[in-house]
N, C-alpha and C positions, 0 to 999 in steps of 0.2 A: 413713676407711670410712662412719663413721658423719655427717660432714657429708654427703655424697652421699645417703644415704639420706632423712635430713629435706628436701632441697633437694628429691627427688622425690616424697615425700608431699606437700610442698607445693605441687608443681607440679600435682599429679593434685589436691589439694584444690579449688584455683583453679579447674584445666578444669570439674568438678564444677559445682561454683558458675557461672560462667558459663552453661555446657547448660541447667542449673537455670532461670536468668532467660530465654536464649533460649526455651525451651520454653516458660514461662509465657507471653512476651511473642506469640511465633507464635501462640500458640493464643487471646489475647484478639483476636487481628488479625483471627480467622476470624470469618466473617458467620454469622448466626443459622442453623440447620439444619431448623427448622419451614418445612413446606409448607402449614400450614393444612390444611383437610379436605379438600383434594383426595389428601393422602398418603394418605386411607384407601384409596382405591381405587385408586391406582397411578397416576392421570393426572398427580400432578406431574411426575413426570418423561418421561413420554407425550412431551411436543413441547418440554422444554428438558433440553436433558442439564447437568451441572455448568459452571459457569463457568469459564474456565481459573485467574483468580484464587484459584478456590475449591480446584480440583484440586493447584496447587502451593502452598498453603498446606499443604493435605492431607499432599503425599508429603515437604515441608520438616518437616513436626510429627512425621510417620512417622520420619523419619532422626534429627532430634537427639533424639527420645525413645530411639531404639537408642541411638547414642552415649551418652547420658545412662546407661542401665543397664547399658554395659559400662565 
């Protein structure tokens, strides 16, 4: 009975560490968000939407962060 409990605790701990490293890695892969002076008036997003890569990394970061908290 106790062996099973320690196995589950170890599995949860290892999963938590892996998710932590994945979250940090995905955040580091994201590009800078600064748009310079164009961001003041909102014109930075007027002609250019978010690039697909940035959108993907943003979604992956959100999902990994939610899994990390659970």
